N, C-alpha and C positions, 0 to 999 in steps of 0.2 A: 457698244466695240471692248475699249481697254486692253490690257496688258492680256499676254499667254506666257506660258512655256512651250517647249519644244520635246518631243518625242521623235527618237530617230529608231527605227526597225532594222532589226539585222536582214538580211537578204535571205538566211534559211527559216524566216519566220513566216508562215503562210498566211497573208492575206488577203482573205475572199475576193474574188476579181478584179484585184488590184492588179495595175499592168506589171510583170514582171522587172520591166529597164528603167520602169520610172524610178524618180528619188523617191525616199522612203523619211521621209521629216514630214510628220505631222505638229498641227499645233492641239494645243489641250488646257483646258481650263479649268483641270481635274483638281488641281492641289491649290492651296491656300496661297495667297498673296503671289500670284503669278509675276513672274520679273525676269522672263525671255530666260529662266534655265533650261538646261537643255538635260533630259533623259535620255537611255537608252533602254531597249530591249534586246539584250543578246541574243546568241544564237542559242546558250544554255538558259535560255526564257527567264532570265534574271531581271530585275529594274534594277537601273543604276543612275544615280546622280550624278552632275559635273559638277566637282569640287572645284572653287575658284576666291580671286581677293581681288580687289581693286589695287594696283600701284600706280604712286604718282610718274606724269610720265614728264623727262626734264628739260626744261622750257626750251631749248635749242631744237628738240624734235616733234615740238607742237605745232600743226597746221597753221600756224596763223603767225609762229615765227620769221624776221623780228615783227612785233607788235608795233600794229599803228596808233592804238588807243589803249586804255587800261583796262577796257573789260575784255580784251581779245585775250589777254593769259588765260584765261581759265577756259577756253576751247580746247578739247584733248588733254587736257590737264590729269588725266586717270581711263587707266587701259585695264581690260580683265586679263589677270592672270592665270592659267588653267593649274590646278596643282593636283588632277589625278580624278578616280570615281568612285563612290560609295555606295555599296551596295545598300539597297532601302529595305529590301526585306518585306516588300509591299505587300500588304494582306487587302483583297478587294477587288473594287474594280475601278479599273479609270477608260477613259474615254478620249477618242485624239480624231481628229478629220483633216482633209485637205480637200482644193478645189483641184483639179486635172482636167486639161482640157475641156474647161465648162461642165466635169461633172463632177458630183460630188461624192466623194468617199467617206464616212464614218464609221468607226468602227468601234466597239466596245471590247476591253481585255480583261480576263479573268485573272488574278495572282490568289494563289493560296499559300503562304506561310513563305513568301518569297518567290516562289516560283511560277511560272505563266502556264495556266490550265487550258483556256480558250481565248480564244478570241474571234466575237462575231460584227458581220457588217452590218451594219445599222440602217434602218432605209428612214429618207431624209420624208418628214412632215412638213409636206408643200405648202396645207393649210396656216398655218401659222410661221411662215417664213417671210 
């Protein structure tokens, strides 16, 4: 199991066999050290990476405030602050997948010099699942 990153795919990008009205956020383990980083494939075919940092939450805004014991002050101590998007200029293949209405959707996307070239649906290997 473990952590993964997320890939949002623009509605203008064709995904073979994928329902047109379904959400277009998938999991990926393509990138090293996945920590729920969000990537998106834009309608222009770029792969962007969400840029963010953590900021400390004032004590009075934390979910357990006022604190009943010494350990509760750390709950909700930090929050993610989105700072924008960075073009990864990715070159290579990424794999992403999702289960939708009990159907497995898995795709491989090829990027060349930062631009999306193609997306293929990958058949699920049920023998090794």
